[in-house]
VOBA-1610 file (N, C-alpha, C; in pm, whole numbers, padded with zeros to 5 digits, always signed):
BEGIN
Met+01789+01635+00491Met+01744+01769+00445Met+01618+01751+00358Ser+01531+01841+00378Ser+01401+01839+00307Ser+01416+01898+00170Ile+01325+01850+00077Ile+01325+01901-00059Ile+01215+02006-00066Ser+01257+02124-00084Ser+01158+02239-00088Ser+01045+02212-00179Gly+00917+02226-00117Gly+00799+02217-00204Gly+00748+02082-00237Lys+00827+01974-00205Lys+00790+01844-00248Lys+00736+01767-00124Lys+00619+01704-00139Lys+00571+01611-00037Lys+00638+01476-00060Val+00646+01401+00053Val+00716+01274+00050Val+00623+01158+00078Ala+00625+01058-00002Ala+00537+00943+00016Ala+00624+00813+00039Leu+00591+00741+00141Leu+00648+00612+00174Leu+00567+00506+00109Ile+00628+00416+00023Ile+00552+00315-00049Ile+00616+00182-00016Ser+00540+00085+00037Ser+00597-00045+00057Ser+00572-00139-00059Gly+00658-00235-00073Gly+00641-00335-00185Gly+00655-00259-00321Ala+00750-00177-00335Ala+00753-00080-00445Ala+00848-00125-00564Ser+00900-00244-00559Ser+00997-00281-00657Ser+00937-00322-00792Arg+00801-00357-00797Arg+00737-00399-00912Arg+00587-00379-00901Gly+00517-00412-01014Gly+00365-00415-01004Gly+00312-00282-00967Ile+00211-00293-00878Ile+00132-00171-00839Ile+00221-00075-00771Gly+00311-00119-00679Gly+00394-00034-00608Gly+00487+00050-00697Ala+00545-00016-00797Ala+00634+00058-00885Ala+00554+00161-00975Ala+00437+00123-01011Ala+00354+00216-01089Ala+00316+00337-01008Ile+00288+00317-00880Ile+00254+00433-00791Ile+00380+00522-00778Ala+00491+00465-00754Ala+00614+00543-00742Ala+00636+00623-00865Ala+00625+00564-00983Ala+00648+00635-01109Ala+00550+00748-01128Asn+00428+00723-01091Asn+00325+00829-01108Asn+00352+00946-01013Leu+00381+00914-00892Leu+00409+01027-00797Leu+00533+01102-00839Leu+00644+01036-00876Leu+00770+01106-00919Leu+00729+01193-01035Ala+00653+01147-01131Ala+00627+01225-01250Ala+00539+01351-01221Asn+00477+01347-01097Asn+00391+01459-01065Asn+00433+01537-00938Gly+00564+01549-00922Gly+00617+01634-00822Gly+00634+01588-00688Trp+00621+01458-00663Trp+00643+01404-00536Trp+00780+01351-00512Ala+00827+01341-00389Ala+00946+01261-00366Ala+00898+01129-00306Val+00964+01026-00335Val+00923+00892-00289Val+01029+00811-00216Ser+00990+00746-00112Ser+01085+00651-00042Ser+01018+00512-00056Leu+01094+00422-00120Leu+01052+00291-00164Leu+01101+00194-00080Gly+01017+00107-00012Gly+01058-00008+00068Gly+01047-00133-00011Cys+01164-00194-00035Cys+01175-00307-00122Cys+01249-00426-00060Arg+01213-00548-00088Arg+01282-00661-00037Arg+01417-00676-00106Ser+01432-00639-00225Ser+01558-00639-00303Ser+01589-00505-00362Pro+01631-00409-00270Pro+01652-00263-00318Pro+01754-00259-00428Asn+01850-00349-00441Asn+01955-00332-00547Asn+01893-00361-00681Asp+01778-00418-00685Asp+01715-00453-00815Asp+01633-00343-00871Val+01616-00234-00797Val+01532-00118-00835Val+01619-00003-00882Pro+01597+00042-01007Pro+01682+00144-01061Pro+01650+00279-00997Ile+01753+00363-00979Ile+01738+00501-00932Ile+01717+00590-01054Thr+01602+00653-01066Thr+01584+00740-01179Thr+01588+00890-01143Asp+01590+00918-01017Asp+01590+01055-00971Asp+01664+01063-00834Glu+01792+01094-00841Glu+01872+01092-00719Glu+01821+01185-00610Glu+01764+01299-00653Glu+01716+01395-00548Glu+01584+01356-00487Ser+01487+01297-00562Ser+01358+01282-00516Ser+01320+01132-00487Gln+01422+01042-00497Gln+01388+00901-00481Gln+01487+00841-00385Leu+01437+00757-00291Leu+01514+00685-00198Leu+01466+00542-00203Ile+01562+00443-00208Ile+01522+00306-00216Ile+01592+00236-00093Cys+01507+00174-00010Cys+01554+00112+00115Cys+01518-00032+00121Ala+01590-00107+00200Ala+01549-00244+00230Ala+01424-00250+00323Phe+01336-00330+00288Phe+01213-00343+00376Phe+01168-00486+00367Asp+01152-00545+00485Asp+01097-00682+00496Asp+00983-00678+00591Ala+00862-00712+00548Ala+00748-00709+00633Ala+00753-00801+00753Phe+00844-00899+00751Phe+00864-00995+00861Phe+00962-00935+00959Asp+01021-00822+00932Asp+01134-00773+01021Asp+01097-00628+01067Pro+01052-00615+01195Pro+01016-00480+01235Pro+01146-00380+01233Asp+01260-00435+01257Asp+01379-00348+01255Asp+01399-00287+01121Ser+01363-00351+01006Ser+01382-00298+00876Ser+01287-00182+00858Glu+01168-00187+00916Glu+01069-00080+00906Glu+01123+00045+00974Lys+01182+00030+01094Lys+01237+00141+01170Lys+01351+00205+01088Ala+01440+00123+01037Ala+01554+00172+00961Ala+01506+00248+00839Trp+01408+00199+00769Trp+01351+00258+00648Trp+01297+00401+00681Ile+01222+00410+00786Ile+01170+00542+00821Ile+01282+00637+00866Ser+01375+00591+00940Ser+01484+00680+00981Ser+01565+00727+00859Ala+01589+00642+00764Ala+01663+00682+00637Ala+01581+00789+00564Thr+01447+00765+00560Thr+01361+00862+00486Thr+01368+00997+00552Ile+01361+01001+00680Ile+01362+01138+00751Ile+01498+01198+00732Glu+01606+01115+00740Glu+01742+01166+00723Glu+01757+01233+00582Lys+01698+01168+00479Lys+01714+01226+00345Lys+01619+01343+00315Phe+01495+01319+00352Phe+01393+01414+00310Phe+01341+01509+00418Gly+01361+01465+00548Gly+01316+01555+00655Gly+01165+01554+00683Arg+01089+01467+00614Arg+00944+01468+00631Arg+00887+01341+00571Ile+00767+01310+00615Ile+00683+01205+00554Ile+00535+01260+00551Asp+00485+01266+00438Asp+00349+01325+00417Asp+00243+01215+00393Ala+00289+01100+00344Ala+00194+01002+00305Ala+00261+00863+00316Val+00178+00761+00341Val+00229+00624+00340Val+00129+00541+00260Val+00184+00464+00162Val+00105+00372+00083Val+00139+00230+00126His+00043+00164+00187His+00068+00027+00225His+00038-00067+00104Asn+00131-00100+00033Asn+00107-00177-00093Asn+00160-00322-00079Ala+00259-00348+00006Ala+00311-00479+00019Ala+00205-00579+00067Gly+00206-00697+00008Gly+00107-00795+00051Gly+00156-00933-00004Met+00089-01039+00050Met+00113-01172-00002Met-00017-01248-00005Met-00023-01345-00094Met-00138-01427-00114Met-00102-01582-00125Leu-00135-01658-00022Leu-00117-01799-00030Leu-00249-01861-00065Pro-00251-01932-00178Pro-00377-01986-00235Pro-00425-02112-00160Val-00458-02096-00036Val-00507-02202+00053Val-00632-02164+00125Ser-00714-02262+00148Ser-00842-02233+00218Ser-00815-02221+00370Ile-00915-02169+00445Ile-00899-02155+00591Ile-00893-02285+00657Leu-00948-02395+00588Leu-00940-02533+00648Leu-00800-02599+00624Glu-00739-02557+00513Glu-00612-02617+00477Glu-00492-02551+00534Ala-00508-02421+00565Ala-00388-02338+00606Ala-00330-02390+00740Ser-00197-02390+00743Ser-00131-02425+00867Ser-00121-02303+00954Asp-00086-02318+01080Asp-00065-02199+01162Asp+00044-02110+01111Asp+00150-02169+01052Asp+00258-02092+00994Asp+00207-02002+00880Glu+00129-02064+00791Glu+00076-01995+00674Glu-00017-01875+00724Phe-00096-01908+00828Phe-00180-01796+00879Phe-00096-01685+00928Asp+00007-01723+01014Asp+00089-01617+01071Asp+00166-01540+00964Arg+00223-01600+00864Arg+00290-01528+00758Arg+00195-01435+00682Thr+00078-01482+00651Thr-00020-01397+00578Thr-00058-01269+00656Phe-00091-01294+00791Phe-00129-01177+00872Phe-00004-01088+00902Asp+00114-01144+00915Asp+00232-01066+00936Asp+00252-00961+00831Val+00230-01002+00702Val+00256-00917+00590Val+00141-00822+00567Asn+00019-00881+00562Asn-00095-00804+00521Asn-00159-00715+00627Val-00127-00745+00758Val-00195-00670+00868Val-00094-00603+00968Lys-00004-00695+01019Lys+00074-00649+01129Lys+00183-00548+01086Ser+00244-00573+00969Ser+00347-00477+00923Ser+00288-00338+00891Pro+00177-00329+00812Pro+00118-00194+00792Pro+00071-00132+00923Met+00026-00215+01019Met-00008-00153+01152Met+00115-00088+01221Arg+00224-00165+01218Arg+00349-00108+01280Arg+00397+00011+01203Leu+00397+00010+01068Leu+00446+00121+00994Leu+00366+00245+01021Ser+00235+00228+01032Ser+00149+00343+01063Ser+00171+00404+01200Arg+00202+00321+01293Arg+00242+00372+01429Arg+00370+00452+01416Leu+00463+00402+01342Leu+00596+00468+01326Leu+00589+00600+01258Val+00510+00604+01152Val+00507+00730+01069Val+00406+00830+01125Trp+00324+00789+01220Trp+00219+00876+01274Trp+00263+01013+01314Pro+00367+01026+01395Pro+00411+01164+01427Pro+00451+01253+01308His+00503+01189+01203His+00541+01263+01087His+00415+01303+01006Leu+00315+01215+01002Leu+00187+01252+00936Leu+00119+01365+01012Gln+00126+01362+01144Gln+00069+01471+01223Gln+00146+01606+01194Ala+00272+01595+01184Ala+00358+01714+01157Ala+00325+01772+01024Ser+00291+01685+00923Ser+00258+01729+00791Ser+00141+01825+00782Gly+00047+01801+00873Gly-00076+01885+00875Gly-00184+01836+00784Ala-00147+01748+00691Ala-00243+01690+00596Ala-00195+01551+00559Gly-00167+01470+00655Gly-00109+01337+00629Gly-00209+01250+00558Arg-00156+01162+00480Arg-00240+01071+00400Arg-00193+00924+00416Ile-00291+00830+00425Ile-00263+00689+00423Ile-00346+00623+00319Val-00285+00539+00242Val-00356+00459+00148Val-00329+00309+00168Met-00427+00226+00188Met-00421+00085+00213Met-00459+00014+00088Leu-00376-00056+00021Leu-00410-00142-00092Leu-00471-00275-00036Val-00599-00278-00032Val-00671-00395+00040Val-00702-00507-00055Ser-00771-00487-00164Ser-00819-00593-00256Ser-00969-00605-00227Leu-01041-00648-00337Leu-01183-00684-00322Leu-01201-00803-00229Ser-01101-00876-00212Ser-01104-00987-00118Ser-01117-00940+00027Gly-01105-00816+00050Gly-01134-00759+00181Gly-01280-00723+00202Lys-01357-00747+00091Lys-01501-00709+00103Lys-01596-00828+00075Arg-01538-00936+00008Arg-01613-01058-00015Arg-01513-01171-00032Val-01562-01300+00003Val-01477-01418-00024Val-01517-01474-00157Lys-01428-01469-00256Lys-01465-01509-00389Lys-01448-01660-00413Ala-01358-01725-00345Ala-01333-01867-00369Ala-01272-01930-00245Glu-01280-02062-00236Glu-01216-02138-00126Glu-01071-02112-00113Arg-00989-02105-00216Arg-00849-02093-00208Arg-00812-01947-00174Ser-00904-01853-00173Ser-00868-01718-00134Ser-00926-01684+00001Ser-00980-01785+00075Ser-01043-01751+00202Ser-00942-01713+00315Leu-00820-01764+00313Leu-00724-01725+00411Leu-00680-01580+00375Tyr-00651-01550+00256Tyr-00616-01421+00208Tyr-00728-01322+00239Ser-00850-01362+00220Ser-00965-01268+00245Ser-00969-01240+00396Met-00948-01337+00482Met-00945-01309+00630Met-00852-01197+00659Ser-00724-01201+00601Ser-00628-01097+00630Ser-00666-00959+00564Lys-00732-00965+00450Lys-00769-00843+00384Lys-00894-00782+00454Phe-00978-00860+00510Phe-01089-00803+00599Phe-01023-00734+00709Ala-00921-00792+00777Ala-00857-00721+00888Ala-00782-00594+00838Ala-00724-00598+00721Ala-00656-00480+00660Ala-00754-00365+00640Leu-00877-00407+00595Leu-00976-00303+00573Leu-01017-00244+00707Ala-01035-00324+00813Ala-01071-00272+00942Ala-00951-00184+00996Leu-00826-00215+00966Leu-00714-00129+01005Leu-00729+00006+00938Ala-00760+00005+00805Ala-00775+00129+00734Ala-00884+00220+00795His-01001+00160+00829His-01110+00230+00890His-01067+00280+01035Gly-00995+00207+01103Gly-00945+00252+01233Gly-00858+00372+01224Leu-00755+00360+01133Leu-00671+00470+01107Leu-00744+00603+01062Arg-00846+00579+00988Arg-00929+00696+00933Arg-00993+00766+01054Lys-01051+00685+01142Lys-01120+00740+01261Lys-01018+00818+01353Ile-00907+00747+01382Ile-00808+00802+01472Ile-00745+00932+01413Gly-00727+00933+01283Gly-00657+01047+01221Gly-00740+01171+01204Asp-00868+01166+01212Asp-00957+01272+01182Asp-00918+01402+01253Val-00888+01397+01381Val-00855+01507+01459Val-00738+01584+01406Asp-00641+01515+01341Asp-00519+01575+01286Asp-00528+01592+01133Ser-00640+01575+01076Ser-00657+01589+00931Ser-00578+01481+00853Ile-00559+01373+00922Ile-00489+01257+00852Ile-00606+01170+00786Arg-00607+01165+00658Arg-00710+01087+00583Arg-00654+00951+00543Cys-00739+00851+00554Cys-00701+00712+00517Cys-00800+00660+00426Thr-00759+00607+00312Thr-00843+00546+00216Thr-00804+00410+00181Ala-00895+00308+00178Ala-00872+00171+00139Ala-00909+00164-00007Ile-00812+00117-00096Ile-00838+00094-00234Ile-00846-00056-00251Cys-00965-00101-00310Cys-00989-00248-00310Cys-01004-00298-00451Pro-00896-00331-00519Pro-00907-00385-00660Pro-00938-00530-00659Gly-00986-00569-00781Gly-01004-00712-00814Gly-00869-00755-00885Phe-00880-00826-00992Phe-00757-00872-01057Phe-00690-00757-01125Val-00561-00747-01092Val-00471-00641-01159Val-00367-00707-01230Ala-00323-00651-01345Ala-00224-00716-01431Ala-00080-00708-01377Thr-00062-00784-01271Thr+00072-00803-01206Thr+00106-00944-01207Asp+00228-00977-01163Asp+00272-01117-01158Asp+00174-01200-01068Met+00136-01138-00952Met+00050-01208-00860Met-00090-01227-00931Gly-00141-01122-00994Gly-00278-01126-01049Gly-00282-01232-01162Thr-00187-01225-01251Thr-00192-01314-01366Thr-00172-01459-01329Ala-00106-01480-01220Ala-00078-01620-01172Ala-00200-01686-01114Leu-00304-01608-01077Leu-00422-01657-01011Leu-00536-01683-01096Thr-00529-01643-01227Thr-00647-01662-01313Thr-00606-01680-01456Glu-00693-01725-01538Glu-00666-01739-01681Glu-00716-01622-01758Ile-00765-01518-01692Ile-00804-01396-01756Ile-00682-01330-01818Ser-00689-01282-01937Ser-00579-01215-02006Ser-00542-01091-01929Ala-00412-01053-01924Ala-00362-00932-01860Ala-00415-00813-01922Glu-00449-00813-02052Glu-00501-00698-02125Glu-00643-00661-02072Lys-00717-00755-02018Lys-00853-00730-01978Lys-00854-00682-01831Met-00748-00706-01757Met-00748-00672-01617Met-00724-00528-01594Thr-00761-00487-01468Thr-00722-00346-01434Thr-00569-00334-01438Gln-00515-00225-01486Gln-00371-00208-01503Gln-00307-00141-01379Pro-00187-00176-01349Pro-00124-00108-01234Pro-00122+00048-01238Glu-00115+00096-01360Glu-00114+00238-01380Glu-00253+00304-01344Asp-00359+00223-01362Asp-00494+00268-01324Asp-00497+00285-01171Ile-00451+00192-01099Ile-00443+00202-00952Ile-00355+00316-00906Ala-00243+00336-00975Ala-00152+00444-00938Ala-00223+00581-00952His-00298+00596-01063His-00372+00722-01084His-00467+00745-00967Leu-00541+00642-00924Leu-00632+00653-00814Leu-00564+00689-00681Val-00446+00624-00660Val-00368+00655-00539Val-00328+00801-00529Arg-00274+00851-00638Arg-00235+00991-00639Arg-00354+01087-00627Thr-00468+01060-00688Thr-00585+01135-00665Thr-00621+01149-00521Val-00623+01037-00455Val-00661+01029-00311Val-00555+01105-00223Leu-00429+01090-00257Leu-00329+01162-00183Leu-00333+01314-00195Glu-00383+01356-00309Glu-00378+01504-00339Glu-00511+01573-00309Leu-00611+01494-00269Leu-00735+01561-00231Leu-00722+01642-00103Pro-00797+01750-00089Pro-00785+01831+00040Pro-00850+01755+00153Ser-00820+01799+00272Ser-00869+01733+00389Ser-01019+01753+00408Thr-01079+01837+00332Thr-01224+01850+00331Thr-01290+01730+00261Thr-01211+01647+00201Thr-01265+01527+00134Thr-01212+01402+00193Ser-01297+01324+00255Ser-01262+01197+00316Ser-01322+01083+00240Ile-01247+00996+00183Ile-01296+00880+00110Ile-01255+00757+00181Ala-01351+00676+00224Ala-01318+00558+00307Ala-01268+00444+00225Glu-01339+00418+00113Glu-01309+00299+00033Glu-01324+00329-00115Ile-01245+00268-00200Ile-01262+00274-00347Ile-01257+00128-00396Pro-01375+00065-00423Pro-01366-00071-00481Pro-01348-00046-00633Val-01258-00137-00690Val-01226-00128-00833Val-01226-00264-00891Asn-01288-00282-01005Asn-01291-00415-01065Asn-01262-00407-01212Trp-01211-00510-01271Trp-01181-00520-01413Trp-01311-00550-01499Thr-01408-00603-01423Thr-01539-00646-01485Thr-01653-00602-01396Val-01772-00631-01441Val-01890-00604-01369Val-01938-00720-01282Glu-01920-00699-01153Glu-01972-00793-01054Glu-02108-00748-01003Asp-02177-00827-00926Asp-02307-00791-00876Asp-02297-00656-00796Ser-02189-00645-00711Ser-02178-00529-00623Ser-02060-00439-00665Tyr-01958-00499-00722Tyr-01833-00423-00740Tyr-01790-00422-00889
//
């Protein structure tokens, strides 16, 4: 059954960090959210009516199908999808094994591509469907040796976002790639000695995501690069 007046957002990797911040922001501002999590039992339910928590594993296409089916069963609609789930193996492209390459691309590229295909009819039915791809600044430049494999996958994720933006135009489906640098999450703080207080905060990204989701179809934003500091370009 649908919730009258509420749009529904699908958010992957929503159990902590940026995903959890996005979910909290949307819930606080009148959205219903369907959260895809690897450990759904660890995520508290704060709003029985407007919140759904489902098992989601980016390595398992069946879990993606089950998640979308459960979302439609509860809410009757999907208006937006936020591709937030991701993984970073700190290995260079010369050091990475075939398995590490496959795992990285499975999570960062193939799963959001499959999810987009599955939700597409629902985004079309919405009349103003929205897609947000959490890409990373590593999708725009290669910062270091150990991030080169990650960057390859994020360059591909950025291309995916642009492809979806082009394909969705006829149906007023807008897609935006948000490309942050270091964010104060478990993953972000593990990769650098920069203090968490200086980094971009998950709540900052959540605010940007909701802004993009709520803009009218007359506004198409392809990319939003975000950094905690001043780089030459970002």
